[in-house]
N, C-alpha and C positions, 0 to 999 in steps of 0.2 A: 511442467501448467505455470512456474514463477515467468519463465521466459515467456508464455505466450500474452502475460499480463504488460511485462513488459515490450513486448512488441507494439501490443494494443494503446498502449499510453504514445509511445512513440510516433504514430498516425492519427492519435484520436486531440492530443491536445499539442497542438501550435504553439504556446506557450510556455512549454517545461524546452528549456536550453538542453537538459541533460538529463536521461532516463538510462536509466542499468539495472541489472539485478546483484544483490551482494546476500552474502550466507548471514552476516553479523552485522549490528550498527554500532559496535564501538568504533570502530574506523573509521566512520562516516560522520562520526559526530566530535571524533579528538582534535581538537586542537579548530583552526580559523578553517572556512568551507575553502577546497582544493576542485571546485568544478566549477563551470558554469552556472549560474543562477537563474531562475528556478529548476532545480532538480529533483526529481523522484527518484528511488532505491526502491525498489520490489523486494520482499526476502519474506522467506516462510514464516509463519508465527509457530503454529500448531497444527497436529492433528488428531484426531480424537474418532474412536471406532465406535459405532454401538454396536452391540452385543450381538453376535448371530441370529439370521432368523429362520434356519432350517435346520434341518439334521439328516446327517449324510452328507452335505457338502458344506458349502462357505458363502452365506450373504449378510454383508455388511453393508452399512453406508458411513463412512468416512468425512468425516465433514474438516474442510479445512479451511484456516483461519490464514489471511495472506495479507503482508504488511506494506503500507507505501509510506516510505519516509518520503516529506517534503522538506526539501532545504530552499530555505527563501532568503531574500532579501530584506530585512528590517531595519532598515536607518529609521531611526526616532523610534525604534520598537522597546528598548529600554526604558522608555520613558510612556510605552501604551499606546504613543500616538497612533499608527500607521500601520500594527499590525493584525488589523484586525481589518481593516479590509484588506490588505495582502492574502492572508492566509483563508478569507473567504472565498475570495476569486479565483487563487489558484485549487484550491481542493471542491469548491460547486464544481469548475471543467475537469478534475479528475473523477468522481462522482457520476457528472453526467456521464463519463468514459465507461465508466467501470459499471455503475448499477444495473442490472437487469441484464449484460453484456455474459454472457455462455464461453467460457476458457474449452479452449476442445476438449470435448470426454464428460465434461463439468456442467452441475445447474447453473445457473446464472448467478453471477453475484451477488450479493447483497451488503450496505452500510452497516458496519458492525458498529464502529463510534471513531470520534479519533480525540488525538489531545497535544497539548503545547507540550514537547521535554524538555524546552532550554533557548531563550534568547540570553545571546553572548555577540560581543564585536560588530552589531549589525547584519546578525543573520539568524533567523529561527527555525526551528526543527520541528516541526511539524508531524503527528502520524498517525496515519487515516490506517483503519481495520477491517477487510472483506473478508465476508464469510460464503464458503461455496459446497458441495458438496460430488459426494460420485460412489458409487454402488462399484463392492469389488465381490466378485465373484470367485470360486474356486473349487 
């Protein structure tokens, strides 16, 4: 599912120069950005299963949280001058592409939220999280 989200962003958000998947954020946030910007890295955040709802079998709703780390050029951002416009523009395009879109086999994505993680050396790291679910049966 993570790969499906990345593929969808590649097609739907032309402003992104780099779109990839990652298992963790540390390497994407260490030091200076090593990718063409703006960039998006899609990664799993967490899965949460509801209790089983049937007797003699398994039927659980699995809620999946997906993160999209946006790495954005932020010239002047250390003073707060341009960052809000940059974040709003790119995150708006990402939200338009993802909210309501159903990854294969999953419910449509819903926006959970976003937060500024770091600003340094003319680069900003903004994390958006999205929620979807799938029914797991056995």
